[in-house]
DSSP file (Angstrom, degrees, kcal/mol; ACC not computed):
  #  RESIDUE AA STRUCTURE BP1 BP2  ACC     N-H-->O    O-->H-N    N-H-->O    O-->H-N    TCO  KAPPA ALPHA  PHI   PSI    X-CA   Y-CA   Z-CA
    1    1 A X     >        0   0    0      0, 0.0     4,-2.8     0, 0.0     5,-0.2   0.000 360.0 360.0 360.0 -36.2   -1.5   -0.5   21.9
    2    2 A X  H  >  +     0   0    0      1,-0.2     4,-1.6     2,-0.2     6,-0.2   0.897 360.0  49.8 -61.3 -40.3    2.2    0.1   22.5
    3    3 A X  H  4>S+     0   0    0      2,-0.2     5,-2.6     1,-0.2     4,-0.3   0.912 112.7  46.0 -66.2 -41.7    2.7    1.5   19.0
    4    4 A X  H >45S+     0   0    0      1,-0.2     3,-1.6     3,-0.2    -2,-0.2   0.919 111.6  52.0 -67.0 -42.5   -0.2    3.9   19.4
    5    5 A X  H 3<5S+     0   0    0     -4,-2.8    -1,-0.2     1,-0.3    -2,-0.2   0.816 106.2  55.9 -61.4 -30.0    1.0    5.0   22.8
    6    6 A X  T 3<5S-     0   0    0     -4,-1.6    -1,-0.3    -5,-0.2    -2,-0.2   0.519 131.2 -92.6 -81.6  -5.1    4.4    5.6   21.2
    7    7 A X  T < 5 +     0   0    0     -3,-1.6    -3,-0.2    -4,-0.3    -2,-0.1   0.499  67.6 157.6 111.4   4.7    2.8    8.0   18.7
    8    8 A X      < -     0   0    0     -5,-2.6    -1,-0.3    -6,-0.2     3,-0.1  -0.376  21.2-170.3 -61.5 138.7    2.0    5.8   15.7
    9    9 A X  S    S+     0   0    0      1,-0.3    25,-2.6    24,-0.1     2,-0.3   0.485  72.1  31.7-109.1  -5.6   -0.7    7.4   13.6
   10   10 A X  E     -a   34   0A   0     23,-0.2     2,-0.4     2,-0.0    -1,-0.3  -0.954  63.2-170.0-150.8 131.8   -1.3    4.5   11.2
   11   11 A X  E     -a   35   0A   0     23,-2.5    25,-2.4    -2,-0.3     2,-0.4  -0.986   6.2-160.4-124.2 131.9   -1.0    0.7   11.9
   12   12 A X  E     -a   36   0A   0     -2,-0.4     2,-0.4    23,-0.2    25,-0.2  -0.887   3.8-164.2-107.7 139.7   -1.2   -2.0    9.2
   13   13 A X  E     -a   37   0A   0     23,-2.3    25,-3.4    -2,-0.4     2,-0.5  -0.919  23.6-117.9-117.1 150.8   -1.9   -5.6    9.9
   14   14 A X  E >   -a   38   0A   0     -2,-0.4     3,-1.7    23,-0.2     5,-0.3  -0.766  10.4-148.2 -89.6 126.2   -1.3   -8.5    7.6
   15   15 A X  G >  S+     0   0    0     23,-2.7     3,-1.3    -2,-0.5     4,-0.2   0.859  97.8  61.4 -56.3 -36.7   -4.4  -10.3    6.5
   16   16 A X  G 3  S+     0   0    0     22,-0.4    -1,-0.3     1,-0.3    23,-0.1   0.577  78.7  85.6 -71.7  -9.3   -2.3  -13.5    6.2
   17   17 A X  G <  S-     0   0    0     -3,-1.7    -1,-0.3     1,-0.1    -2,-0.1   0.631  91.4-137.4 -69.1 -11.6   -1.5  -13.4   10.0
   18   18 A X    <   +     0   0    0     -3,-1.3     2,-0.2    -4,-0.2    -2,-0.1   0.815  56.0 132.2  60.5  35.2   -4.8  -15.2   10.6
   19   19 A X  S    S-     0   0    0     -5,-0.3     2,-1.9    -4,-0.2     3,-0.2  -0.416  79.2 -72.5 -99.3-175.8   -5.8  -13.2   13.6
   20   20 A X     >  -     0   0    0      1,-0.2     4,-2.4    -2,-0.2     5,-0.2  -0.580  58.0-179.6 -81.4  84.8   -9.2  -11.6   14.1
   21   21 A X  H  > S+     0   0    0     -2,-1.9     4,-2.8     1,-0.2     5,-0.2   0.880  72.6  50.4 -57.8 -47.4   -8.7   -8.9   11.5
   22   22 A X  H  > S+     0   0    0      1,-0.2     4,-2.4     2,-0.2    -1,-0.2   0.934 113.6  45.4 -60.2 -46.9  -12.0   -7.1   11.8
   23   23 A X  H  > S+     0   0    0      1,-0.2     4,-2.3     2,-0.2    -1,-0.2   0.891 113.6  50.0 -64.8 -38.7  -11.7   -6.8   15.6
   24   24 A X  H  X S+     0   0    0     -4,-2.4     4,-2.2     2,-0.2    -2,-0.2   0.926 111.1  48.2 -65.8 -44.9   -8.1   -5.7   15.3
   25   25 A X  H  X S+     0   0    0     -4,-2.8     4,-2.1     1,-0.2    -2,-0.2   0.910 112.4  49.4 -62.3 -42.6   -8.9   -3.0   12.7
   26   26 A X  H  X S+     0   0    0     -4,-2.4     4,-2.6    -5,-0.2    -1,-0.2   0.915 110.0  51.4 -61.4 -43.5  -11.8   -1.7   14.8
   27   27 A X  H  X S+     0   0    0     -4,-2.3     4,-1.2     1,-0.2    -1,-0.2   0.891 107.7  52.4 -62.3 -41.0   -9.6   -1.6   17.9
   28   28 A X  H  <>S+     0   0    0     -4,-2.2     5,-1.7     1,-0.2     3,-0.5   0.937 112.4  45.2 -61.0 -46.6   -6.9    0.4   16.0
   29   29 A X  H ><5S+     0   0    0     -4,-2.1     3,-2.3     1,-0.2    -2,-0.2   0.885 106.2  59.4 -65.9 -38.8   -9.6    3.0   14.9
   30   30 A X  H 3<5S+     0   0    0     -4,-2.6    -1,-0.2     1,-0.3    -2,-0.2   0.783 100.9  57.0 -61.6 -25.4  -11.1    3.2   18.3
   31   31 A X  T 3<5S-     0   0    0     -4,-1.2    -1,-0.3    -3,-0.5    -2,-0.2   0.377 124.5-105.3 -85.2   4.2   -7.8    4.3   19.6
   32   32 A X  T < 5S+     0   0    0     -3,-2.3     2,-0.3     1,-0.3    -3,-0.2   0.703  80.6 126.3  82.8  20.1   -7.8    7.2   17.1
   33   33 A X      < -     0   0    0     -5,-1.7    -1,-0.3    -6,-0.2   -23,-0.2  -0.813  66.0-107.9-111.2 149.6   -5.3    5.7   14.8
   34   34 A X  E     -a   10   0A   0    -25,-2.6   -23,-2.5    -2,-0.3     2,-0.4  -0.546  36.9-142.1 -72.6 142.1   -5.6    5.1   11.0
   35   35 A X  E     -a   11   0A   0    -25,-0.2    21,-3.5    -2,-0.2    22,-1.4  -0.852  18.4-174.5-111.6 144.3   -6.0    1.4   10.2
   36   36 A X  E     -ab  12  57A   0    -25,-2.4   -23,-2.3    -2,-0.4     2,-0.5  -0.975  16.3-148.3-136.9 151.2   -4.5   -0.5    7.3
   37   37 A X  E     -ab  13  58A   0     20,-2.2    22,-2.9    -2,-0.3     2,-0.4  -0.978  14.7-156.8-120.3 121.6   -4.7   -4.0    5.9
   38   38 A X  E     -ab  14  59A   0    -25,-3.4   -23,-2.7    -2,-0.5     2,-0.4  -0.789   7.9-168.4 -98.3 139.2   -1.6   -5.5    4.1
   39   39 A X  E     - b   0  60A   0     20,-2.7    22,-2.5    -2,-0.4     6,-0.0  -0.993  17.6-127.5-129.9 138.0   -2.0   -8.2    1.6
   40   40 A X    >   -     0   0    0     -2,-0.4     3,-1.2    20,-0.2    24,-0.1  -0.290  33.7-101.2 -75.0 163.1    0.8  -10.4    0.1
   41   41 A X  T 3  S+     0   0    0     22,-0.3    -1,-0.1     1,-0.3    23,-0.1   0.849 121.1  47.5 -54.8 -38.5    1.2  -10.8   -3.7
   42   42 A X  T 3  S+     0   0    0      2,-0.1     2,-0.3    34,-0.0    -1,-0.3   0.607  87.9 105.0 -82.7 -10.9   -0.5  -14.2   -3.7
   43   43 A X  S <  S-     0   0    0     -3,-1.2     2,-0.2     1,-0.1    -4,-0.0  -0.537  74.0-123.4 -75.4 130.8   -3.5  -13.2   -1.6
   44   44 A X    >   -     0   0    0     -2,-0.3     3,-1.6     1,-0.1     4,-0.4  -0.512  12.0-131.2 -73.1 138.9   -6.7  -12.8   -3.5
   45   45 A X  T >> S+     0   0    0      1,-0.3     3,-1.8    -2,-0.2     4,-1.8   0.812 100.6  74.3 -59.6 -32.0   -8.3   -9.4   -3.2
   46   46 A X  H 3> S+     0   0    0      1,-0.3     4,-0.6     2,-0.2    -1,-0.3   0.764  90.9  57.8 -57.0 -24.5  -11.7  -11.0   -2.4
   47   47 A X  H <4 S+     0   0    0     -3,-1.6    -1,-0.3     1,-0.2    -2,-0.2   0.750 110.8  41.9 -76.8 -23.1  -10.4  -11.9    1.0
   48   48 A X  H X> S+     0   0    0     -3,-1.8     3,-1.7    -4,-0.4     4,-0.7   0.743  93.6  81.4 -92.3 -26.8   -9.7   -8.2    1.8
   49   49 A X  H >< S+     0   0    0     -4,-1.8     3,-1.3     1,-0.3     4,-0.4   0.861  87.1  55.0 -54.0 -44.7  -12.8   -6.7    0.4
   50   50 A X  T 3< S+     0   0    0     -4,-0.6     3,-0.3     1,-0.3    -1,-0.3   0.758 109.8  49.6 -62.5 -20.1  -15.1   -7.4    3.4
   51   51 A X  T X4 S+     0   0    0     -3,-1.7     3,-1.9     1,-0.2    -1,-0.3   0.559  82.5  93.3 -93.2  -9.9  -12.6   -5.6    5.6
   52   52 A X  G X< S+     0   0    0     -3,-1.3     3,-1.9    -4,-0.7    -1,-0.2   0.826  76.7  62.0 -57.5 -35.6  -12.2   -2.4    3.5
   53   53 A X  G 3  S+     0   0    0     -4,-0.4    -1,-0.3    -3,-0.3    -2,-0.1   0.736 105.3  50.0 -63.2 -17.5  -14.9   -0.5    5.4
   54   54 A X  G <  S+     0   0    0     -3,-1.9     2,-0.3    -4,-0.1    -1,-0.3   0.369 102.3  84.8 -96.3   3.1  -12.7   -0.9    8.5
   55   55 A X    <   -     0   0    0     -3,-1.9   -19,-0.2    -4,-0.2    38,-0.2  -0.782  49.5-171.0-113.1 149.1   -9.6    0.4    6.8
   56   56 A X  S    S+     0   0    0    -21,-3.5    39,-2.7     1,-0.3     2,-0.3   0.544  86.9  20.7-100.1 -19.2   -8.1    3.7    6.0
   57   57 A X  E     -bc  36  95A   0    -22,-1.4   -20,-2.2    37,-0.3     2,-0.5  -0.995  59.7-150.2-151.9 144.7   -5.5    2.1    3.8
   58   58 A X  E     -bc  37  96A   0     37,-2.9    39,-2.5    -2,-0.3     2,-0.8  -0.976  19.4-153.7-111.3 120.1   -5.0   -1.1    1.8
   59   59 A X  E     -bc  38  97A   0    -22,-2.9   -20,-2.7    -2,-0.5     2,-0.7  -0.852   6.9-163.3-100.0 109.0   -1.3   -2.0    1.5
   60   60 A X  E     -bc  39  98A   0     37,-3.1    39,-1.9    -2,-0.8     2,-0.4  -0.828  11.4-144.7 -94.0 116.0   -0.6   -4.1   -1.6
   61   61 A X  E     - c   0  99A   0    -22,-2.5    39,-0.2    -2,-0.7    37,-0.0  -0.669  15.1-172.7 -80.9 129.8    2.7   -5.9   -1.4
   62   62 A X  S    S+     0   0    0     37,-2.8    11,-2.4    -2,-0.4     2,-0.3   0.167  75.5  41.0-109.4  15.6    4.5   -6.1   -4.7
   63   63 A X  S    S-     0   0    0     36,-0.5     2,-0.5     9,-0.2   -22,-0.3  -0.931 100.5 -93.6-142.6 164.1    7.2   -8.3   -3.3
   64   64 A X    >   -     0   0    0     -2,-0.3     3,-0.6   -24,-0.1     6,-0.1  -0.716  53.8-107.6 -79.3 129.0    7.0  -11.2   -0.8
   65   65 A X  T 3  S+     0   0    0     -2,-0.5    -1,-0.1     1,-0.2     3,-0.1  -0.154  86.5  75.1 -58.7 148.0    7.6   -9.7    2.6
   66   66 A X  T 3  S+     0   0    0     -3,-0.0     2,-0.3     0, 0.0    -1,-0.2  -0.119  91.4  15.1 148.3 -45.4   10.9  -10.5    4.3
   67   67 A X    <   -     0   0    0     -3,-0.6     3,-0.5     0, 0.0    -3,-0.1  -0.993  69.9-106.7-157.4 154.8   13.8   -8.5    2.9
   68   68 A X  S    S+     0   0    0     -2,-0.3    -3,-0.0     1,-0.2     0, 0.0  -0.227  86.8  47.7 -78.4 167.4   14.5   -5.5    0.7
   69   69 A X  S    S+     0   0    0      1,-0.2    -1,-0.2    -2,-0.0     2,-0.1   0.534  70.5 144.6  83.9   7.6   15.8   -5.4   -2.9
   70   70 A X        -     0   0    0     -3,-0.5    -1,-0.2     1,-0.1     2,-0.1  -0.410  56.4 -96.7 -75.1 154.7   13.4   -8.0   -4.4
   71   71 A X        -     0   0    0      1,-0.1     2,-0.1    -2,-0.1    -1,-0.1  -0.436  43.5 -99.4 -71.6 147.3   12.2   -7.5   -7.9
   72   72 A X        -     0   0    0     29,-0.3     2,-0.9    -2,-0.1    -9,-0.2  -0.408  27.9-136.6 -63.8 134.2    8.8   -5.9   -8.4
   73   73 A X    >   -     0   0    0    -11,-2.4     3,-1.9    27,-0.2     4,-0.2  -0.811  17.0-171.5 -99.2  97.0    6.0   -8.4   -9.1
   74   74 A X  G >  S+     0   0    0     -2,-0.9     3,-1.8     1,-0.3     4,-0.4   0.703  75.6  78.5 -62.8 -20.6    4.0   -6.9  -11.9
   75   75 A X  G 3  S+     0   0    0      1,-0.3     4,-0.3     2,-0.2    -1,-0.3   0.610  84.0  65.3 -66.6  -8.3    1.3   -9.5  -11.6
   76   76 A X  G X> S+     0   0    0     -3,-1.9     4,-1.8     1,-0.2     3,-0.7   0.684  79.0  84.1 -82.9 -19.2    0.0   -7.5   -8.6
   77   77 A X  H <> S+     0   0    0     -3,-1.8     4,-2.4     1,-0.3     5,-0.2   0.877  86.5  52.2 -55.6 -43.1   -1.0   -4.5  -10.8
   78   78 A X  H 3> S+     0   0    0     -4,-0.4     4,-2.6     1,-0.2    -1,-0.3   0.867 107.8  53.5 -61.4 -32.7   -4.4   -6.0  -11.8
   79   79 A X  H <> S+     0   0    0     -3,-0.7     4,-2.6    -4,-0.3    -1,-0.2   0.900 108.5  49.1 -66.1 -40.1   -5.2   -6.5   -8.1
   80   80 A X  H  X S+     0   0    0     -4,-1.8     4,-2.4     2,-0.2    -2,-0.2   0.928 112.1  48.8 -62.9 -45.6   -4.3   -2.8   -7.4
   81   81 A X  H  X S+     0   0    0     -4,-2.4     4,-2.1     1,-0.2    -2,-0.2   0.917 112.5  47.5 -60.5 -45.0   -6.6   -1.8  -10.3
   82   82 A X  H  X S+     0   0    0     -4,-2.6     4,-2.4     2,-0.2    -1,-0.2   0.902 109.9  53.0 -64.5 -41.5   -9.4   -4.0   -9.0
   83   83 A X  H  X S+     0   0    0     -4,-2.6     4,-2.7     1,-0.2    -2,-0.2   0.919 108.8  49.7 -60.4 -43.6   -9.0   -2.6   -5.5
   84   84 A X  H  X S+     0   0    0     -4,-2.4     4,-2.5    29,-0.3     5,-0.2   0.910 109.7  51.8 -62.0 -41.6   -9.3    0.9   -6.8
   85   85 A X  H  X S+     0   0    0     -4,-2.1     4,-2.7     2,-0.2    -2,-0.2   0.921 111.8  46.0 -60.8 -44.3  -12.5    0.0   -8.7
   86   86 A X  H  X S+     0   0    0     -4,-2.4     4,-2.6     2,-0.2     6,-0.2   0.931 112.6  50.4 -64.0 -46.0  -14.1   -1.5   -5.6
   87   87 A X  H  X>S+     0   0    0     -4,-2.7     5,-2.2     2,-0.2     4,-0.6   0.910 114.9  43.1 -59.7 -44.5  -13.1    1.5   -3.4
   88   88 A X  H ><5S+     0   0    0     -4,-2.5     3,-0.8     3,-0.2    -2,-0.2   0.938 114.5  49.8 -67.3 -47.2  -14.5    3.9   -5.9
   89   89 A X  H 3<5S+     0   0    0     -4,-2.7    -2,-0.2     1,-0.3    -1,-0.2   0.877 117.2  40.3 -61.1 -38.9  -17.7    1.9   -6.5
   90   90 A X  H 3<5S-     0   0    0     -4,-2.6    -1,-0.3    -5,-0.2    -2,-0.2   0.481 107.3-126.0 -88.8  -3.4  -18.4    1.5   -2.8
   91   91 A X  T <<5 +     0   0    0     -3,-0.8     2,-0.2    -4,-0.6    -3,-0.2   0.860  50.0 164.7  59.3  38.2  -17.4    5.1   -2.1
   92   92 A X      < -     0   0    0     -5,-2.2     2,-1.0    -6,-0.2    -1,-0.2  -0.566  42.1-133.3 -80.6 149.5  -14.9    4.0    0.6
   93   93 A X        +     0   0    0     -2,-0.2     2,-0.5   -38,-0.2    -1,-0.1  -0.678  55.8 140.4-100.5  75.3  -12.3    6.5    1.8
   94   94 A X        -     0   0    0     -2,-1.0   -37,-0.3   -10,-0.1     2,-0.2  -0.978  43.8-143.6-127.2 123.9   -9.3    4.1    1.5
   95   95 A X  E     -c   57   0A   0    -39,-2.7   -37,-2.9    -2,-0.5     2,-0.6  -0.544  14.7-137.2 -77.1 150.4   -5.8    4.8    0.3
   96   96 A X  E     -c   58   0A   0     18,-0.2    20,-2.7   -39,-0.2    21,-1.8  -0.948  21.0-168.4-111.2 112.1   -4.0    2.2   -1.7
   97   97 A X  E     -cd  59 117A   0    -39,-2.5   -37,-3.1    -2,-0.6     2,-0.4  -0.796   4.2-158.0 -97.9 139.5   -0.4    1.9   -0.6
   98   98 A X  E     -cd  60 118A   0     19,-2.5    21,-2.5    -2,-0.4     2,-0.4  -0.981  11.8-179.2-123.2 129.9    2.0   -0.1   -2.7
   99   99 A X  E     +cd  61 119A   0    -39,-1.9   -37,-2.8    -2,-0.4   -36,-0.5  -0.988  37.7  57.7-135.0 124.1    5.3   -1.5   -1.2
  100  100 A X  S    S+     0   0    0     19,-1.0   -27,-0.2    -2,-0.4    -1,-0.1   0.257  99.0   8.0 127.0 115.4    8.0   -3.5   -2.8
  101  101 A X  S    S+     0   0    0      1,-0.2     2,-0.6   -29,-0.1   -29,-0.3   0.795  77.0 168.6  68.3  28.7   10.4   -3.0   -5.8
  102  102 A X        +     0   0    0     17,-0.4    21,-0.3     4,-0.1    22,-0.2  -0.665   6.7 143.4 -85.4 120.3    9.3    0.6   -6.2
  103  103 A X     >  -     0   0    0     -2,-0.6     4,-2.7    20,-0.1     5,-0.2  -0.687  67.8 -75.5-133.5-171.2   11.5    2.7   -8.6
  104  104 A X  H  > S+     0   0    0     -2,-0.2     4,-1.7     1,-0.2     5,-0.1   0.916 130.5  43.2 -59.6 -44.0   10.6    5.4  -11.1
  105  105 A X  H  > S+     0   0    0      2,-0.2     4,-1.7     1,-0.2    -1,-0.2   0.937 118.3  42.8 -69.6 -46.7    9.2    3.0  -13.7
  106  106 A X  H  > S+     0   0    0      1,-0.2     4,-2.5     2,-0.2    -2,-0.2   0.830 109.2  59.5 -71.8 -29.7    7.2    0.8  -11.2
  107  107 A X  H  X S+     0   0    0     -4,-2.7     4,-2.5     2,-0.2     5,-0.2   0.943 106.8  47.1 -59.2 -47.3    6.0    3.9   -9.3
  108  108 A X  H  X S+     0   0    0     -4,-1.7     4,-2.5    -5,-0.2    -2,-0.2   0.895 112.1  50.0 -62.0 -40.8    4.4    5.1  -12.5
  109  109 A X  H  X S+     0   0    0     -4,-1.7     4,-1.0     2,-0.2    -1,-0.2   0.884 111.5  48.7 -65.8 -38.7    2.8    1.7  -13.2
  110  110 A X  H  X>S+     0   0    0     -4,-2.5     5,-2.7     2,-0.2     4,-0.7   0.927 113.7  44.9 -67.8 -45.5    1.4    1.5   -9.6
  111  111 A X  H ><5S+     0   0    0     -4,-2.5     3,-1.0     1,-0.2    -2,-0.2   0.908 110.7  54.8 -65.3 -41.1   -0.1    5.0   -9.7
  112  112 A X  H 3<5S+     0   0    0     -4,-2.5    -1,-0.2     1,-0.3    -2,-0.2   0.752 108.3  50.5 -62.9 -22.9   -1.5    4.3  -13.2
  113  113 A X  H 3<5S-     0   0    0     -4,-1.0   -29,-0.3    -3,-0.4    -1,-0.3   0.564 133.7 -85.2 -91.0 -10.4   -3.2    1.2  -11.7
  114  114 A X  T <<5S+     0   0    0     -3,-1.0    -3,-0.2    -4,-0.7   -18,-0.2   0.397  80.5 136.5 124.8  -3.3   -4.7    3.1   -8.8
  115  115 A X      < +     0   0    0     -5,-2.7    -1,-0.3    -6,-0.1   -18,-0.2  -0.482  23.4 178.8 -71.7 146.6   -2.1    3.3   -6.1
  116  116 A X        +     0   0    0    -20,-2.7     2,-0.4     1,-0.3   -19,-0.2   0.430  65.5  50.4-129.6  -2.0   -1.8    6.6   -4.4
  117  117 A X  E     -d   97   0A   0    -21,-1.8   -19,-2.5     2,-0.0     2,-0.4  -0.995  68.2-164.2-133.6 131.8    0.8    6.0   -1.7
  118  118 A X  E     -d   98   0A   0     -2,-0.4     2,-0.5   -21,-0.2   -19,-0.2  -0.917   9.7-156.0-119.3 142.2    4.2    4.4   -2.6
  119  119 A X  E     +d   99   0A   0    -21,-2.5   -19,-1.0    -2,-0.4     2,-0.4  -0.972  18.7 172.9-115.7 119.3    6.8    2.9   -0.3
  120  120 A X        +     0   0    0     -2,-0.5   -17,-0.1   -21,-0.1    -2,-0.0  -0.982  12.6 146.1-130.6 121.9   10.3    2.8   -1.7
  121  121 A X     >  +     0   0    0     -2,-0.4     4,-2.7     3,-0.1     5,-0.3   0.705  68.2  35.7-114.4 -77.7   13.3    1.8    0.3
  122  122 A X  H  > S+     0   0    0      1,-0.2     4,-1.0     2,-0.2     5,-0.1   0.866 118.4  50.3 -54.0 -44.6   16.2   -0.1   -1.4
  123  123 A X  H >4 S+     0   0    0    -21,-0.3     3,-0.6     1,-0.2     4,-0.4   0.953 114.8  41.8 -61.5 -51.2   15.9    1.8   -4.7
  124  124 A X  H >4 S+     0   0    0    -22,-0.2     3,-1.6     1,-0.2    -2,-0.2   0.914 112.8  51.9 -65.7 -43.0   15.9    5.3   -3.1
  125  125 A X  H 3< S+     0   0    0     -4,-2.7    -1,-0.2     1,-0.3    -2,-0.2   0.650 103.1  60.4 -73.1 -11.7   18.6    4.6   -0.5
  126  126 A X  T << S+     0   0    0     -4,-1.0    -1,-0.3    -3,-0.6    -2,-0.2   0.552  87.5  98.9 -85.1  -8.5   20.9    3.3   -3.3
  127  127 A X  S <  S-     0   0    0     -3,-1.6     3,-0.3    -4,-0.4    -3,-0.0  -0.510  71.0-140.3 -82.4 147.7   20.8    6.7   -5.0
  128  128 A X  S    S+     0   0    0      1,-0.3     2,-0.7    -2,-0.2    -1,-0.1   0.900  97.8  39.4 -70.5 -42.9   23.6    9.2   -4.6
  129  129 A X     >  -     0   0    0      1,-0.2     4,-2.4     2,-0.1    -1,-0.3  -0.863  67.6-176.9-114.1  96.5   21.3   12.2   -4.5
  130  130 A X  H  > S+     0   0    0     -2,-0.7     4,-2.6    -3,-0.3     5,-0.2   0.873  82.7  53.8 -63.1 -39.6   18.2   11.2   -2.4
  131  131 A X  H  > S+     0   0    0      1,-0.2     4,-2.1     2,-0.2    -1,-0.2   0.930 112.1  44.0 -61.5 -46.2   16.5   14.6   -3.0
  132  132 A X  H  > S+     0   0    0      2,-0.2     4,-2.5     1,-0.2    -1,-0.2   0.886 112.9  52.8 -66.4 -38.8   16.8   14.3   -6.8
  133  133 A X  H  X S+     0   0    0     -4,-2.4     4,-2.1     2,-0.2    -2,-0.2   0.911 110.4  46.3 -64.2 -43.1   15.8   10.6   -6.7
  134  134 A X  H  X S+     0   0    0     -4,-2.6     4,-2.6     2,-0.2    -1,-0.2   0.906 112.5  51.4 -65.5 -40.9   12.6   11.4   -4.7
  135  135 A X  H  X S+     0   0    0     -4,-2.1     4,-2.4    -5,-0.2    -2,-0.2   0.914 110.2  48.5 -61.8 -43.5   11.8   14.3   -7.0
  136  136 A X  H  X S+     0   0    0     -4,-2.5     4,-2.3     2,-0.2    -1,-0.2   0.893 112.0  49.5 -64.6 -39.3   12.2   12.1  -10.1
  137  137 A X  H  X S+     0   0    0     -4,-2.1     4,-2.6     2,-0.2    -2,-0.2   0.917 110.5  50.0 -66.7 -42.1   10.0    9.4   -8.6
  138  138 A X  H  X S+     0   0    0     -4,-2.6     4,-2.9     1,-0.2     5,-0.2   0.913 110.3  51.0 -60.8 -42.0    7.3   12.0   -7.8
  139  139 A X  H  X S+     0   0    0     -4,-2.4     4,-2.4     2,-0.2    -2,-0.2   0.922 111.1  47.5 -61.9 -44.4    7.5   13.3  -11.3
  140  140 A X  H  X S+     0   0    0     -4,-2.3     4,-1.8     2,-0.2    -2,-0.2   0.915 114.8  46.2 -63.1 -43.3    7.0    9.9  -12.8
  141  141 A X  H  X S+     0   0    0     -4,-2.6     4,-2.1     2,-0.2    -2,-0.2   0.902 112.4  50.2 -66.7 -41.9    4.1    9.1  -10.4
  142  142 A X  H  X S+     0   0    0     -4,-2.9     4,-2.4     1,-0.2     5,-0.2   0.911 109.3  51.2 -63.2 -43.0    2.5   12.5  -11.1
  143  143 A X  H  X S+     0   0    0     -4,-2.4     4,-2.2     1,-0.2    -1,-0.2   0.896 111.1  48.4 -61.9 -40.0    2.7   12.0  -14.9
  144  144 A X  H  X S+     0   0    0     -4,-1.8     4,-2.2     2,-0.2    -1,-0.2   0.869 110.7  51.2 -67.4 -36.4    1.1    8.5  -14.5
  145  145 A X  H  < S+     0   0    0     -4,-2.1    -2,-0.2     2,-0.2    -1,-0.2   0.892 112.2  46.1 -68.2 -40.0   -1.7    9.9  -12.4
  146  146 A X  H  < S+     0   0    0     -4,-2.4    -2,-0.2     1,-0.2    -1,-0.2   0.912 121.1  37.1 -68.7 -43.1   -2.4   12.7  -14.9
  147  147 A X  H  <        0   0    0     -4,-2.2    -2,-0.2     1,-0.2    -1,-0.2   0.732 360.0 360.0 -83.4 -21.7   -2.4   10.4  -17.9
  148  148 A X     <        0   0    0     -4,-2.2    -1,-0.2    -5,-0.2    -2,-0.2   0.453 360.0 360.0 -94.1 360.0   -4.0    7.4  -16.1
């Protein structure tokens, strides 16, 4: 509630936190906020699927949470692809956000697999020209979306 009161418009909870995920996601939405479910690289998608109707976004972690600068875990790409297939098949209105190890190359791979929101921290902030870096990443992601 504090985050929503402070102006947050989307809150993500981690499935692995072992709380009452369905009730928490419903509560977030009842407060007029977008709800999201984050899953770690090792978490099987089947555990998140029953909660997708309560979500506005599925956050697929492509690094293990904890600190920035970790290498991208490509083994998560099939999970992103499967999540997109489920979302389309069930006609859910759920964004797929991908966070962890995102650079121009991995951005394109994530979008090509079905992700539509990317979170990039360490890579972008290490660039000299942030505007140019964001533009290049957008171009790579757009090209993957058109061709994928």
